[in-house]
N, C-alpha and C positions, 0 to 999 in steps of 0.2 A: 264756344257755346255749342256750335253744331256738333263737334266731336263728342261732347258730353251727352248731348241729346241722342246721338247715334248709339253711344254705349248704353244709355238707359233703355232705348228702344230694343236693342239686341237682347238685353237682359230680360225685358218684359216679354218679348216673343218666346224666349226660352222657357220662362216660367209658365206662360200660357199653354205651351205645348205639353208641359208636364202636368198641368192642371187638367187638361183635356184627357190625357192618358189615365190619370187617377180617377176621374169621373167616369170614363168609359169602363174601367175595371169595376168600379162600384155598381154601375148600372148592370153590367153583366152578372155580377154577384147577386144583385136583387132578383134578376131573372132566374138564376140558378136556384136561389132559395125558394122562390115562388113555385117553380117546377117540383122541387123536392117536397114542399108542403103538400102539393096536389098528389104526388105519388104516395107519400106517407099516408095521407087521408084515405086514398083508395085501398092501399094495402091493409090499413086498419079496418076498413069496412069489410073487406074480404075475410080477414082473420076472424072478425067478430061473427060474420055470417057462418063461417065454418064451425066455430065453437057452438053457435046456437044449434046447428044441424046435429053436431055430436051430442049435445045435451038432450035434444029431443029423442035421440036414439039410445040414450043411456038405459041400461038394464036395471040399475039400482041407484039408490041415493048415494051409495059409496062411489059408484062410477061417475055420477053427475058431479059429485064434489071433486073428484080427481080431475075431471075435464075442466072444471072451473079453475082449479088451482093451476093446472097446466096453462090455461089460457092467460090468466093474470101474469104468471111468470114469463111466458113468451112475449106477451104484449109489452111488459115493462122492459125486458131485455132488448127487444128490437127498437123500441122508442128511445131508450137511453143511448143506444148506439147511434141512432139517427141524430139526436141532439148533440152528442159528442162530435160526430163527423161534421155537422153544421158549424159548430163552434170552431173547430180546427180550420175549416174553410175560411170563415170570417177572419180568424186570427192571422192566417197566412196572407190574405189580401191586405189586411191592415198593416202588417209588418212590411210588405213589399211597398206599399204606398208611403209609409213613413220613410223608408230608405230612399224612395224616389224623391220625395220632397226635400230630404236632407241633401241629397246629391245635387238637386237643382238649386237649392239655396247656396250651396258651396260654389256653384258656377256663377251665380248672380252677384254674390258679394264683391268679387273683383270689379264688376261693371259699376256697382254702386260707389265703390271707393274711387274708381277712375272718374266717375261723373261728379263726385263730391269735391 
């Protein structure tokens, strides 16, 4: 009985360590995402302010229209790239955590079989 309990305890400690690592990675990712959102918001405010300055200096309606078109195009391009980068970051962390969990389960199964 004690040997089985030891096996279960060892497996549980191994899984707990893996869970801690996965949670730490997710916590770090949440911090990264928050910083990225703050940076993106700031960059968007600066981009918009610059576009407004350019619009106020436009010499004609045609120039103003071109400035507006350029702004919308650049704004969309930059933000789509940000979203894509964020998605790739989340996907990478998720994949590594799935691999981590699978690896830890593979380690624990023998302890469970031994204990059973």
